[in-house]
C-alpha positions as CSV (number, residue, x, y, z in Angstrom):
1,M,90.8,83.5,97.2
2,R,93.6,85.0,95.2
3,N,96.1,86.8,97.3
4,Y,97.4,89.8,95.3
5,W,99.9,90.5,98.2
6,A,101.9,87.7,96.5
7,L,102.8,90.5,94.0
8,L,104.1,92.7,96.8
9,P,107.8,91.3,96.9
10,A,108.0,92.3,93.5
11,I,106.4,95.4,93.7
12,A,108.8,96.1,96.7
13,V,111.8,95.6,94.8
14,I,110.7,97.9,92.0
15,I,109.7,100.7,94.4
16,G,113.0,100.3,96.1
17,L,114.9,100.7,93.0
18,I,112.9,103.8,92.1
19,L,113.3,105.4,95.5
20,L,117.0,104.5,95.4
21,Y,117.5,106.9,92.4
22,A,114.6,109.3,92.9
23,I,115.4,110.5,96.7
24,P,119.1,111.4,96.0
25,T,118.1,113.1,92.8
26,L,115.4,115.1,94.5
27,I,118.0,116.2,97.0
28,N,121.1,116.9,94.8
29,P,120.7,115.9,91.2
30,N,124.5,116.2,91.0
31,W,125.1,113.1,93.1
32,T,123.3,110.8,90.9
33,G,124.7,112.6,87.9
34,S,128.2,111.8,89.1
35,I,127.5,108.2,90.0
36,L,125.8,107.6,86.7
37,G,128.9,109.2,85.1
38,L,131.0,106.2,86.1
39,F,129.0,104.0,83.8
40,R,129.3,106.1,80.9
41,Q,131.3,104.9,77.9
42,F,133.2,107.3,75.7
43,P,134.4,106.7,72.2
44,E,137.8,106.1,71.4
45,D,140.0,108.8,69.7
46,P,140.9,107.3,66.5
47,Q,143.6,110.1,65.6
48,P,144.8,111.4,68.8
49,G,147.2,113.8,67.2
50,Q,144.9,115.6,64.8
51,N,142.1,115.8,67.4
52,Q,144.4,117.3,69.7
53,A,145.7,120.0,67.3
54,Q,142.0,120.7,66.4
55,N,141.1,121.3,70.0
56,Q,144.0,123.7,70.6
57,A,143.0,125.8,67.7
58,Q,139.5,125.9,69.0
59,N,140.5,126.8,72.6
60,Q,142.8,129.5,71.1
61,A,139.9,130.9,69.0
62,Q,137.6,131.1,71.9
63,N,137.6,134.2,74.1
64,P,139.9,133.4,77.3
65,A,137.8,135.5,79.7
66,Q,134.5,133.9,78.7
67,N,136.0,130.5,79.2
68,Q,137.2,131.6,82.9
69,A,133.9,132.9,83.6
70,Q,132.1,129.6,82.7
71,H,134.4,127.6,84.7
72,A,134.0,129.7,87.7
73,Q,130.1,129.5,87.4
74,R,130.1,125.6,86.7
75,P,132.5,123.3,88.5
76,A,133.6,120.4,86.4
77,G,131.0,117.6,86.3
78,A,128.2,120.0,87.7
79,L,124.9,120.2,86.0
80,G,123.1,123.3,84.6
81,A,120.1,124.8,85.9
82,Q,117.9,123.2,83.2
83,Q,119.4,119.8,83.7
84,L,118.8,120.2,87.6
85,K,115.2,121.0,86.8
86,S,114.7,118.1,84.4
87,R,116.2,115.5,86.7
88,R,114.1,116.6,89.9
89,L,110.9,116.6,87.8
90,L,111.8,113.1,86.6
91,A,112.7,111.9,90.1
92,A,109.2,113.2,91.2
93,A,107.5,111.5,88.5
94,L,109.0,108.3,89.4
95,V,108.2,108.5,93.0
96,A,104.5,109.3,92.1
97,A,104.7,106.1,89.7
98,A,105.9,104.2,92.9
99,V,103.1,105.4,94.8
100,A,100.5,104.5,92.2
101,L,102.0,101.2,91.8
102,L,101.5,100.4,95.6
103,G,97.9,101.7,95.5
104,F,97.1,99.9,92.5
105,N,98.1,96.5,94.2
106,I,96.2,97.7,97.4
107,Q,93.1,98.4,95.4
108,L,93.3,95.0,93.8
109,N,93.2,93.4,97.4
110,R,90.2,95.7,98.3
111,E,88.1,94.6,95.5
112,A,89.1,90.8,95.8
113,N,88.5,90.7,99.6
114,A,85.2,92.5,99.2
115,C,83.8,90.0,96.7
116,Y,85.2,87.0,98.8
117,Q,83.6,88.3,102.1
118,A,80.2,88.8,100.2
119,A,80.2,85.3,98.6
120,K,81.2,83.8,102.0
121,A,78.5,85.7,103.8
122,F,76.0,84.5,101.3
123,G,76.9,80.8,101.9
124,A,79.9,80.1,99.3
125,S,82.4,77.5,100.4
126,D,86.2,77.7,99.7
127,G,87.1,76.4,96.3
128,K,88.8,77.0,92.9
129,P,86.4,80.2,92.1
130,A,87.8,81.7,95.2
131,E,91.2,82.4,93.3
132,D,89.2,85.3,91.4
133,P,86.2,85.9,93.7
134,C,85.0,88.8,91.7
135,I,84.9,86.8,88.6
136,H,83.9,83.2,89.6
137,M,82.9,83.2,93.2
138,I,79.9,85.8,93.3
139,Y,77.9,87.1,90.3
140,G,74.5,88.6,89.4
141,S,71.7,86.1,88.8
142,F,71.3,84.9,85.2
143,F,68.2,82.9,85.5
144,G,66.0,83.6,88.6
145,D,64.4,86.9,89.7
146,G,62.8,85.7,92.9
147,K,59.1,86.2,91.3
148,G,56.5,83.5,91.4
149,A,54.4,81.7,93.7
150,A,55.7,78.8,95.9
151,L,54.4,75.3,95.0
152,E,56.2,72.8,97.3
153,D,54.9,72.1,100.6
154,D,58.3,71.4,102.2
155,A,60.3,74.6,101.0
156,Q,63.9,75.1,101.8
157,P,64.9,78.1,104.0
158,V,67.3,80.9,103.1
159,E,69.9,82.1,105.6
160,S,70.7,85.7,104.8
161,Y,70.0,88.8,103.1
162,Q,71.4,92.3,102.3
163,V,69.6,95.6,102.2
164,V,70.5,98.0,99.5
165,H,69.3,101.4,100.6
166,K,71.4,104.6,101.5
167,K,74.8,102.7,101.6
168,K,75.3,100.9,98.2
169,P,77.6,97.8,98.4
170,T,80.8,98.7,96.8
171,Y,81.6,95.2,95.5
172,L,78.6,95.1,93.2
173,R,80.6,97.4,90.8
174,W,83.3,94.4,90.3
175,I,81.1,91.2,89.9
176,Q,79.7,89.9,86.6
177,N,76.2,90.8,85.7
178,S,76.1,93.1,88.5
179,P,72.6,94.2,89.7
180,K,71.8,97.9,89.4
181,Y,71.4,99.9,92.5
182,D,68.1,101.5,91.5
183,E,66.7,98.2,90.6
184,A,67.4,96.4,94.0
185,D,66.1,96.9,97.4
186,L,67.2,93.3,98.6
187,L,70.0,91.0,97.6
188,I,69.6,87.3,98.2
189,G,72.5,84.8,97.4
190,T,72.1,81.2,96.7
191,G,73.8,78.5,94.8
192,L,73.5,78.2,91.1
193,S,71.5,75.1,91.4
194,C,68.8,76.7,93.6
195,N,68.7,80.2,92.0
196,S,65.7,79.4,89.8
197,D,63.7,78.2,92.7
198,L,64.1,81.3,94.7
199,R,60.8,83.0,95.7
200,I,60.4,86.4,97.3
201,T,57.0,87.3,98.4
202,E,56.0,90.9,99.7
203,E,53.4,91.1,102.3
204,E,52.0,93.8,104.4
205,D,54.2,93.1,107.7
206,K,57.0,90.8,106.4
207,V,59.0,89.8,103.2
208,V,59.2,86.0,103.0
209,V,62.2,84.3,101.0
210,L,62.5,80.7,100.5
211,I,63.6,78.2,97.9
212,D,60.6,76.2,96.3
213,A,62.3,72.8,96.3
214,D,61.7,69.9,98.5
215,Q,65.5,68.9,98.8
216,P,68.0,71.1,100.7
217,C,70.3,73.2,98.5
218,P,73.8,71.6,98.0
219,Q,76.7,73.4,99.4
220,E,78.4,75.3,96.4
221,D,81.6,77.2,96.0
222,S,80.0,80.1,94.0
223,V,77.2,82.4,94.7
224,S,74.4,83.6,92.4
225,L,73.1,87.0,93.7
226,T,69.4,87.9,93.1
227,A,68.3,91.6,93.4
228,F,64.7,92.1,94.3
229,K,62.8,95.6,94.1
230,L,60.2,95.9,96.7
231,K,56.8,97.6,96.1
232,K,57.1,99.8,99.0
233,P,60.2,100.5,101.4
234,L,61.0,97.8,103.7
235,G,60.4,100.0,106.8
236,D,59.9,98.1,109.9
237,R,58.8,94.9,108.2
238,K,60.9,91.7,108.9
239,V,62.6,89.5,106.2
240,V,62.0,86.0,107.2
241,T,62.0,82.5,105.6
242,V,60.3,79.1,106.2
243,D,58.3,79.1,109.4
244,D,58.8,82.7,109.8
245,K,62.2,82.2,111.0
246,P,64.1,85.7,110.9
247,M,66.8,85.8,108.2
248,Q,70.3,87.3,108.9
249,Q,71.1,90.8,107.7
250,I,74.5,91.1,106.3
251,N,76.5,94.0,105.3
252,P,79.8,92.9,103.5
253,D,81.6,95.6,101.7
254,V,85.1,96.7,100.6
255,D,87.6,97.3,103.3
256,S,88.6,100.8,104.0
257,W,92.2,102.0,102.9
258,P,93.3,102.1,106.7
259,T,92.0,98.4,107.1
260,V,93.9,97.1,104.1
261,L,97.2,99.2,105.0
262,K,96.8,97.6,108.6
263,K,96.5,94.1,107.0
264,L,99.6,95.0,105.0
265,V,101.6,96.1,107.7
266,T,100.5,93.1,110.2
267,G,100.1,90.5,107.5
268,G,96.6,90.0,108.3
């Protein structure tokens, strides 16, 4: 599967640079103002004599008492109140952007891991589609719907199913051709080559799921997910496959934020 943690070193550098500026600015904007002032370039004075005379004339025209009051209120190089506020707001915005950038990377991994885990639980093998599992490894059925009578005498079993009831699988939001929650009670995953042969029969005491083919389905690296709407709630009925063998109920879903953060810290 695609490991979006590979983006983390670049994101860490960006966040580090942001915090290197933002944290001192939040504490005291004058610190960063003084440091940035070291890199400021001033234009050369083409006529030093004339400019000096003009400056002297302007200084003499100004009120000396006012000049003394201004210097007393603001030390040389210090920022005004409005400048302090503006720089603190900018620093706070940069910190928020850094947190959002980290959160975006974590969310990408949550989605990708959920699609990967669901595809694996339904029988997909690792391969090239696992690089982008939500796009290529698992998707809603384009052909079969599970309806119809089984005709083959030697039908093939199906291993697992998922119930869509109160807890709606979050990973369904991210896959292609995703089934709608209100149109699904059961989710059955099969390989693309067997999807059109999937048969789901609802009986009074059980639900039977099988592949109407005389040859086993080949192992594939992607899963086609078929949603099936029951006529009545599943209740105590069992979900079985060939020879009334019970199927395995699975519940793959998006990892919680604490789980993803734990993997981030531990490298899991």
